[in-house]
MIFI-985697 format. One record per atom (N, C-alpha, C): residue in one letter; x, y, z. Coordinates in steps of 0.02 Angstrom, whole numbers, padded with zeros to 5 digits, always signed. Example, Ala and Ser with C-alpha at 12.3 -4.5 7.8 and 13.67 -1.06 7.14 Angstrom:
2
A+00660-00284+00390;A+00615-00225+00390;A+00660-00165+00390;S+00642-00112+00354;S+00684-00053+00357;S+00645+00002+00394;
This chain:
244
E+01651+00990+00837;E+01679+00996+00900;E+01607+01017+00950;R+01581+01083+00941;R+01531+01100+00971;R+01476+01033+00977;L+01446+01008+00939;L+01409+00943+00937;L+01442+00895+00989;L+01494+00891+00973;L+01526+00829+01023;L+01526+00859+01091;S+01541+00914+01099;S+01531+00934+01173;S+01467+00935+01204;F+01418+00949+01156;F+01348+00941+01175;F+01334+00856+01193;L+01366+00819+01146;L+01364+00744+01170;L+01392+00708+01232;A+01464+00762+01249;A+01492+00740+01326;A+01442+00761+01360;R+01405+00824+01359;R+01372+00847+01412;R+01310+00806+01434;A+01274+00782+01384;A+01212+00753+01382;A+01235+00680+01411;F+01279+00636+01377;F+01297+00587+01426;F+01316+00582+01493;W+01364+00644+01506;W+01388+00628+01603;W+01323+00663+01629;V+01289+00716+01608;V+01243+00768+01657;V+01180+00734+01646;F+01141+00727+01577;F+01082+00708+01591;F+01060+00640+01586;L+01107+00594+01595;L+01088+00528+01582;L+01111+00501+01653;A+01062+00474+01688;A+01070+00437+01745;A+01121+00375+01742;S+01161+00356+01782;S+01216+00297+01770;S+01186+00247+01729;P+01106+00221+01758;P+01099+00157+01711;P+01086+00167+01637;A+01053+00235+01637;A+01054+00258+01566;A+01109+00257+01514;R+01164+00276+01557;R+01233+00298+01523;R+01252+00221+01507;E+01247+00192+01551;E+01283+00120+01552;E+01258+00084+01478;A+01185+00093+01464;A+01150+00064+01421;A+01177+00083+01353;V+01172+00144+01349;V+01193+00174+01278;V+01263+00182+01275;A+01321+00165+01319;A+01384+00176+01315;A+01414+00148+01259;P+01391+00073+01253;P+01430+00039+01194;P+01409+00068+01119;A+01357+00088+01111;A+01331+00109+01048;A+01383+00188+01046;V+01369+00228+01103;V+01399+00290+01087;V+01485+00280+01074;E+01511+00227+01098;E+01587+00214+01087;E+01604+00184+01021;A+01548+00147+01004;A+01566+00107+00923;A+01559+00173+00884;C+01503+00234+00885;C+01500+00260+00841;C+01552+00312+00836;L+01588+00316+00897;L+01641+00368+00886;L+01700+00339+00864;R+01715+00281+00890;R+01777+00241+00852;R+01763+00223+00770;S+01698+00215+00735;S+01700+00210+00681;S+01711+00287+00632;R+01698+00329+00680;R+01701+00384+00640;R+01788+00414+00658;L+01812+00393+00706;L+01879+00400+00712;L+01918+00349+00650;S+01899+00306+00639;S+01931+00250+00599;S+01921+00288+00527;N+01868+00319+00511;N+01848+00345+00439;N+01881+00418+00434;A+01894+00439+00485;A+01920+00510+00476;A+01978+00526+00428;R+01968+00572+00385;R+02007+00590+00317;R+02062+00635+00336;V+02072+00676+00385;V+02133+00707+00389;V+02143+00713+00472;A+02199+00724+00492;A+02239+00719+00571;A+02196+00761+00596;T+02170+00825+00591;T+02125+00863+00633;T+02051+00820+00663;E+02022+00794+00610;E+01971+00760+00622;E+01984+00717+00674;R+02052+00663+00654;R+02058+00599+00696;R+02053+00640+00776;A+02094+00693+00764;A+02110+00719+00833;A+02045+00731+00866;T+01999+00763+00843;T+01919+00776+00869;T+01898+00718+00888;W+01888+00672+00847;W+01852+00621+00865;W+01875+00586+00924;F+01955+00576+00915;F+01976+00537+00974;F+01969+00578+01041;G+01976+00633+01042;G+01977+00675+01106;G+01892+00666+01139;A+01846+00675+01078;A+01783+00648+01107;A+01762+00581+01124;L+01796+00546+01110;L+01795+00460+01124;L+01840+00453+01204;R+01890+00489+01195;R+01927+00483+01262;R+01895+00508+01326;Q+01856+00569+01301;Q+01810+00610+01357;Q+01746+00552+01383;V+01719+00502+01342;V+01652+00473+01347;V+01670+00401+01363;V+01728+00374+01344;V+01748+00313+01369;V+01739+00275+01426;T+01683+00220+01439;T+01668+00201+01502;T+01661+00120+01503;T+01653+00076+01441;T+01647+00013+01436;T+01731-00011+01444;P+01715-00077+01496;P+01784-00115+01507;P+01824-00110+01443;D+01781-00150+01390;D+01827-00143+01324;D+01855-00078+01291;G+01823-00024+01302;G+01834+00039+01286;G+01891+00068+01323;C+01908+00051+01399;C+01936+00083+01426;C+02010+00030+01426;A+01998-00030+01407;A+02047-00068+01393;A+02102-00055+01339;W+02048-00027+01282;W+02094+00001+01228;W+02111+00056+01223;L+02083+00098+01274;L+02120+00168+01282;L+02192+00157+01325;E+02193+00116+01371;E+02242+00090+01392;E+02296+00062+01358;R+02278+00016+01310;R+02321+00010+01254;R+02360+00067+01217;V+02327+00101+01200;V+02332+00156+01153;V+02398+00206+01207;W+02372+00208+01273;W+02407+00250+01313;W+02483+00219+01323;A+02472+00145+01328;A+02534+00110+01338;A+02594+00097+01276;R+02558+00126+01214;R+02582+00121+01153;R+02600+00058+01121;N+02539+00003+01152;N+02550-00046+01122;N+02497-00058+01065;E+02462-00011+01045;E+02410+00002+00990;E+02397+00065+00958;A+02415+00077+00893;A+02412+00145+00876;A+02354+00171+00843;V+02332+00238+00835;V+02281+00248+00808;V+02309+00283+00744;E+02272+00240+00691;E+02302+00252+00638;E+02303+00331+00614;G+02371+00365+00581;G+02357+00433+00563;G+02351+00487+00622;L+02360+00457+00687;L+02351+00504+00736;L+02409+00492+00785;S+02447+00554+00791;S+02524+00545+00839;S+02504+00590+00899;L+02512+00544+00952;L+02492+00564+01040;L+02561+00593+01053;G+02564+00668+01069;G+02602+00680+01102;G+02618+00684+01181;E+02646+00707+01216;E+02673+00712+01299;E+02606+00734+01320;V+02570+00786+01297;V+02517+00821+01327;V+02473+00763+01311;D+02458+00744+01260;D+02402+00683+01243;D+02400+00624+01301;E+02458+00590+01305;E+02480+00540+01352;E+02457+00558+01429;T+02475+00615+01432;T+02469+00640+01505;T+02395+00646+01517;T+02345+00670+01478;T+02271+00681+01473;T+02260+00606+01483;L+02273+00566+01431;L+02258+00491+01438;L+02266+00458+01498;A+02315+00464+01536;A+02327+00436+01612;A+02286+00452+01651;L+02270+00531+01648;L+02228+00554+01693;L+02160+00517+01700;E+02129+00522+01635;E+02060+00496+01605;E+02071+00411+01635;L+02120+00382+01614;L+02119+00318+01636;L+02108+00309+01705;A+02143+00351+01756;A+02144+00343+01832;A+02090+00358+01856;V+02049+00415+01819;V+01973+00436+01855;V+01929+00367+01842;R+01954+00325+01776;R+01893+00271+01775;R+01925+00209+01823;S+01966+00223+01861;S+01989+00178+01902;S+02006+00102+01871;V+02037+00122+01805;V+02066+00043+01786;V+02113+00009+01825;P+02113-00064+01824;P+02145-00083+01867;P+02218-00060+01895;R+02246-00054+01839;R+02325-00026+01858;R+02334+00039+01857;W+02274+00087+01884;W+02288+00150+01882;W+02339+00191+01913;G+02368+00159+01972;G+02427+00182+02004;G+02494+00172+01962;D+02503+00111+01933;D+02548+00114+01891;D+02534+00165+01836;V+02486+00169+01805;V+02479+00208+01741;V+02507+00273+01767;L+02480+00305+01821;L+02498+00363+01834;L+02577+00374+01846;E+02606+00338+01891;E+02670+00328+01905;E+02718+00326+01832;R+02700+00280+01801;R+02738+00264+01725;R+02736+00331+01688;Q+02664+00388+01676;Q+02671+00437+01639;Q+02721+00493+01687;R+02704+00484+01754;R+02753+00531+01778;R+02821+00519+01750;R+02844+00475+01753;R+02923+00449+01742;R+02919+00467+01659;R+02872+00460+01617;R+02894+00487+01550;R+02895+00560+01523;I+02863+00603+01580;I+02846+00671+01567;I+02934+00701+01572;R+02952+00716+01514;R+03017+00777+01523;R+03017+00820+01519;D+02977+00872+01521;D+02976+00943+01531;D+02943+00963+01612;S+02987+00988+01645;S+02988+00992+01718;S+02937+01037+01722;E+02890+01088+01706;E+02849+01117+01715;E+02791+01059+01715;R+02786+01035+01652;R+02724+00984+01640;R+02724+00927+01692;R+02793+00904+01735;R+02790+00865+01762;R+02757+00884+01827;D+02774+00947+01855;D+02757+00985+01922;D+02663+00973+01906;R+02642+01003+01848;R+02575+00992+01842;R+02546+00945+01854;F+02578+00886+01822;F+02549+00823+01819;F+02554+00800+01902;E+02609+00817+01929;E+02602+00788+02007;E+02562+00821+02046;F+02555+00883+02040;F+02488+00913+02063;F+02417+00888+02059;I+02398+00871+02008;I+02335+00856+01985;I+02328+00785+01991;A+02368+00743+01986;A+02360+00669+01987;A+02330+00627+02038;P+02349+00669+02121;P+02301+00644+02155;P+02231+00648+02185;A+02203+00694+02139;A+02129+00726+02114;A+02101+00652+02058;A+02153+00617+02032;A+02121+00579+01988;A+02124+00515+02006;A+02144+00514+02073;A+02173+00422+02093;A+02119+00393+02106;G+02126+00339+02103;G+02074+00280+02105;G+02064+00267+02205;D+02101+00295+02246;D+02102+00304+02318;D+02058+00343+02343;A+02012+00352+02372;A+01965+00388+02406;A+02001+00452+02443;A+02044+00405+02495;A+02074+00448+02531;A+02122+00497+02509;V+02160+00470+02463;V+02199+00522+02416;V+02169+00577+02395;R+02111+00565+02370;R+02069+00614+02333;R+02063+00660+02383;T+02024+00639+02448;T+02017+00685+02485;T+02070+00730+02511;A+02121+00700+02541;A+02177+00736+02549;A+02200+00800+02473;A+02184+00775+02434;A+02195+00818+02365;A+02146+00879+02372;F+02085+00872+02402;F+02042+00925+02413;F+02053+00959+02459;E+02085+00937+02513;E+02075+00971+02570;E+02137+01016+02576;R+02198+01004+02529;R+02244+01050+02534;R+02231+01123+02509;F+02190+01132+02485;F+02155+01193+02443;F+02133+01243+02490;A+02105+01223+02546;A+02104+01258+02592;A+02178+01321+02616;D+02222+01303+02603;D+02272+01342+02603;D+02280+01380+02538;P+02278+01446+02535;P+02290+01480+02482;P+02350+01473+02435;A+02400+01457+02474;A+02471+01461+02455;A+02472+01396+02398;L+02404+01355+02414;L+02421+01291+02360;L+02356+01317+02305;R+02332+01367+02310;R+02305+01385+02252;R+02323+01442+02210;T+02392+01435+02207;T+02407+01498+02169;T+02417+01473+02096;R+02421+01422+02076;R+02430+01402+02014;R+02341+01388+01998;E+02316+01431+01971;E+02234+01424+01964;E+02224+01366+01917;E+02250+01381+01865;E+02235+01321+01807;E+02240+01259+01838;W+02292+01241+01867;W+02307+01181+01895;W+02252+01155+01950;V+02232+01195+01995;V+02186+01197+02045;V+02115+01165+02003;L+02099+01208+01954;L+02031+01190+01905;L+02040+01126+01896;R+02087+01109+01859;R+02094+01045+01836;R+02086+00984+01886;A+02125+01006+01948;A+02110+00968+01989;A+02042+00945+01998;M+02016+01008+02018;M+01937+00999+02046;M+01898+00963+01991;H+01913+00981+01930;H+01874+00931+01875;H+01869+00869+01891;Y+01938+00836+01918;Y+01943+00767+01912;Y+01919+00747+01973;L+01923+00790+02031;L+01885+00754+02092;L+01817+00773+02079;N+01781+00796+02052;N+01710+00807+02047;N+01692+00775+01985;H+01717+00717+01947;H+01700+00695+01890;H+01644+00663+01905;P+01599+00649+01849;P+01539+00632+01861;P+01542+00540+01876;L+01595+00513+01869;L+01598+00447+01898;L+01629+00446+01990;R+01638+00510+02007;R+01660+00515+02058;R+01621+00561+02105;Q+01559+00566+02079;Q+01514+00623+02114;Q+01484+00592+02188;S+01476+00539+02197;S+01459+00500+02269;S+01504+00524+02307;H+01575+00514+02316;H+01627+00516+02342;H+01624+00604+02350;A+01621+00648+02294;A+01644+00706+02288;A+01589+00767+02320;R+01525+00738+02334;R+01480+00771+02353;R+01499+00801+02437;Q+01542+00767+02450;Q+01573+00789+02537;Q+01616+00861+02513;F+01636+00864+02484;F+01692+00919+02447;F+01633+00981+02432;I+01564+00972+02411;I+01533+01039+02392;I+01527+01093+02443;R+01495+01075+02500;R+01494+01121+02556;R+01558+01162+02567;P+01614+01125+02595;P+01670+01169+02618;P+01701+01190+02561;G+01705+01177+02489;G+01738+01209+02443;G+01684+01275+02418;L+01612+01264+02432;L+01575+01335+02430;L+01578+01384+02486;D+01613+01356+02538;D+01623+01399+02603;D+01699+01432+02579;L+01729+01404+02547;L+01806+01439+02534;L+01799+01493+02486;L+01731+01497+02456;L+01727+01557+02397;L+01753+01618+02417;P+01744+01656+02486;P+01746+01715+02505;P+01834+01716+02496;D+01856+01663+02535;D+01935+01671+02533;D+01960+01667+02459;I+01921+01632+02414;I+01959+01623+02357;I+01950+01682+02319;Q+01893+01733+02329;Q+01895+01789+02294;Q+01942+01834+02339;R+01976+01836+02410;R+02025+01884+02421;R+02085+01873+02394;T+02109+01805+02392;T+02174+01786+02365;T+02176+01762+02291;G+02131+01777+02250;G+02135+01738+02189;G+02124+01792+02122;D+02138+01770+02076;D+02093+01806+02011;D+02027+01825+02023;I+02015+01870+01983;I+01938+01899+01985;I+01888+01839+01972;F+01907+01811+01916;F+01865+01753+01886;F+01879+01694+01913;F+01919+01694+01968;F+01941+01628+02006;F+01877+01588+02035;P+01841+01646+02077;P+01780+01604+02113;P+01722+01587+02076;A+01716+01595+02008;A+01661+01570+01973;A+01682+01510+01932;R+01757+01520+01917;R+01780+01463+01891;R+01780+01392+01938;W+01790+01417+01981;W+01805+01366+02052;W+01730+01337+02065;A+01675+01375+02067;A+01604+01336+02073;A+01591+01302+02008;D+01619+01315+01959;D+01586+01279+01895;D+01633+01212+01895;A+01699+01229+01918;A+01736+01149+01912;A+01706+01112+01968;M+01684+01145+02014;M+01671+01092+02074;M+01591+01071+02069;L+01542+01101+02029;L+01479+01083+02017;L+01463+01045+01946;A+01499+01051+01899;A+01488+01026+01829;A+01482+00951+01822;G+01518+00925+01867;G+01518+00845+01879;G+01445+00816+01906;H+01401+00851+01957;H+01360+00830+01988;H+01289+00841+01964;A+01241+00787+01976;A+01179+00784+01949;A+01123+00752+01996;S+01137+00751+02061;S+01089+00716+02094;S+01059+00759+02146;P+00989+00758+02167;P+00959+00806+02206;P+00997+00812+02279;V+01033+00772+02303;V+01077+00765+02354;V+01124+00833+02352;A+01172+00832+02289;A+01223+00892+02293;A+01178+00958+02273;A+01119+00954+02253;A+01082+01001+02231;A+01052+01040+02300;A+01034+00991+02341;A+01003+01004+02428;A+01054+01042+02461;I+01121+01013+02438;I+01187+01054+02489;I+01204+01126+02461;V+01179+01123+02392;V+01205+01190+02367;V+01139+01240+02384;D+01072+01224+02389;D+01015+01270+02407;D+01031+01276+02480;Q+01051+01228+02525;Q+01058+01258+02592;Q+01113+01300+02616;F+01167+01287+02561;F+01224+01334+02570;F+01205+01413+02548;L+01157+01419+02508;L+01145+01482+02485;L+01084+01513+02542;V+01044+01456+02578;V+01011+01497+02626;V+01038+01516+02690;D+01096+01478+02693;D+01139+01490+02761;D+01193+01557+02757;R+01208+01566+02701;R+01257+01608+02697;R+01220+01668+02662;V+01180+01708+02700;V+01144+01766+02678;V+01214+01812+02671;D+01247+01807+02706;D+01303+01866+02704;D+01352+01871+02636;L+01343+01808+02603;L+01387+01803+02541;L+01376+01867+02499;A+01426+01885+02465;A+01428+01951+02429;A+01399+01924+02364;P+01352+01976+02326;P+01306+01969+02281;P+01356+01933+02227;R+01417+01951+02206;R+01458+01917+02138;R+01471+01844+02152;L+01477+01831+02226;L+01494+01768+02239;L+01425+01719+02234;R+01373+01745+02267;R+01307+01716+02258;R+01295+01706+02182;N+01297+01749+02146;N+01269+01741+02068;N+01315+01697+02046;A+01389+01682+02060;A+01431+01650+02047;A+01398+01569+02044;V+01383+01560+02111;V+01363+01496+02137;V+01285+01477+02091;V+01246+01527+02087;V+01194+01508+02052;V+01185+01498+01975;A+01257+01536+01954;A+01259+01511+01882;A+01289+01443+01869;A+01338+01439+01922;A+01385+01371+01923;A+01319+01316+01935;A+01271+01323+01974;A+01218+01270+01984;A+01157+01253+01960;D+01159+01303+01912;D+01108+01300+01854;D+01079+01221+01824;L+01124+01199+01790;L+01111+01150+01761;L+01099+01078+01812;L+01132+01087+01866;L+01126+01051+01910;L+01052+01044+01951;F+01030+01112+01960;F+00966+01116+01977;F+00915+01100+01926;R+00925+01094+01863;R+00883+01080+01797;R+00888+01005+01802;V+00934+00973+01812;V+00940+00897+01805;V+00910+00871+01866;S+00931+00885+01919;S+00909+00850+01981;S+00835+00861+02001;R+00793+00924+01974;R+00726+00908+01959;R+00687+00856+01910;G+00720+00839+01869;G+00701+00773+01815;G+00656+00828+01785;P+00620+00775+01725;P+00594+00820+01674;P+00526+00850+01698;D+00507+00920+01660;D+00461+00929+01689;D+00381+00908+01682;
């Protein structure tokens, strides 16, 4: 699992889009082969989770959609409501042709009311419609809509997914400006987790420059918040500089 997490980070953060597109078919083929040859259910779940995280090719997305739609099964792997919910969000963030139908059908599938509320909160952040995503971010200016912190962080993950980073750069400065209010109204660890969720999907020099300018402008920022931003942006700064 640790190695696969490194794979996902290298795939999404350290590879620019052209290089990622070039290696994607081989990465997916490798993971699908491992999934097919896994001996026990826990192994299958691990390989499937990794594959779900990095699928980008049209064939891979189509296969994932068939699995989500229950038109194709993964031998030896049973997917529950939580798994299918994650699949629906991953398909939407990849803007599959029927992403809106996928989200709506998944909402209707969910029987547990708490999980349905969570899904309805997060789904706009994964939407294929940029205006919907912008509205999903803007609601977080209201502290009352940040009370379910785990939900907020998951929404921020999808808003700032590497596939959406060009659109999501507009969220970086206002998101960083919210940090003092987030510190005032939320859990002690929430500001750092917010900064992590917002910056983890970004790798461009433009995004790095936005963070740099924020740190220059906000000399009044509390040391704890400044440290949280610097830590969250560390990988962004490294990647945006390119190889030494």
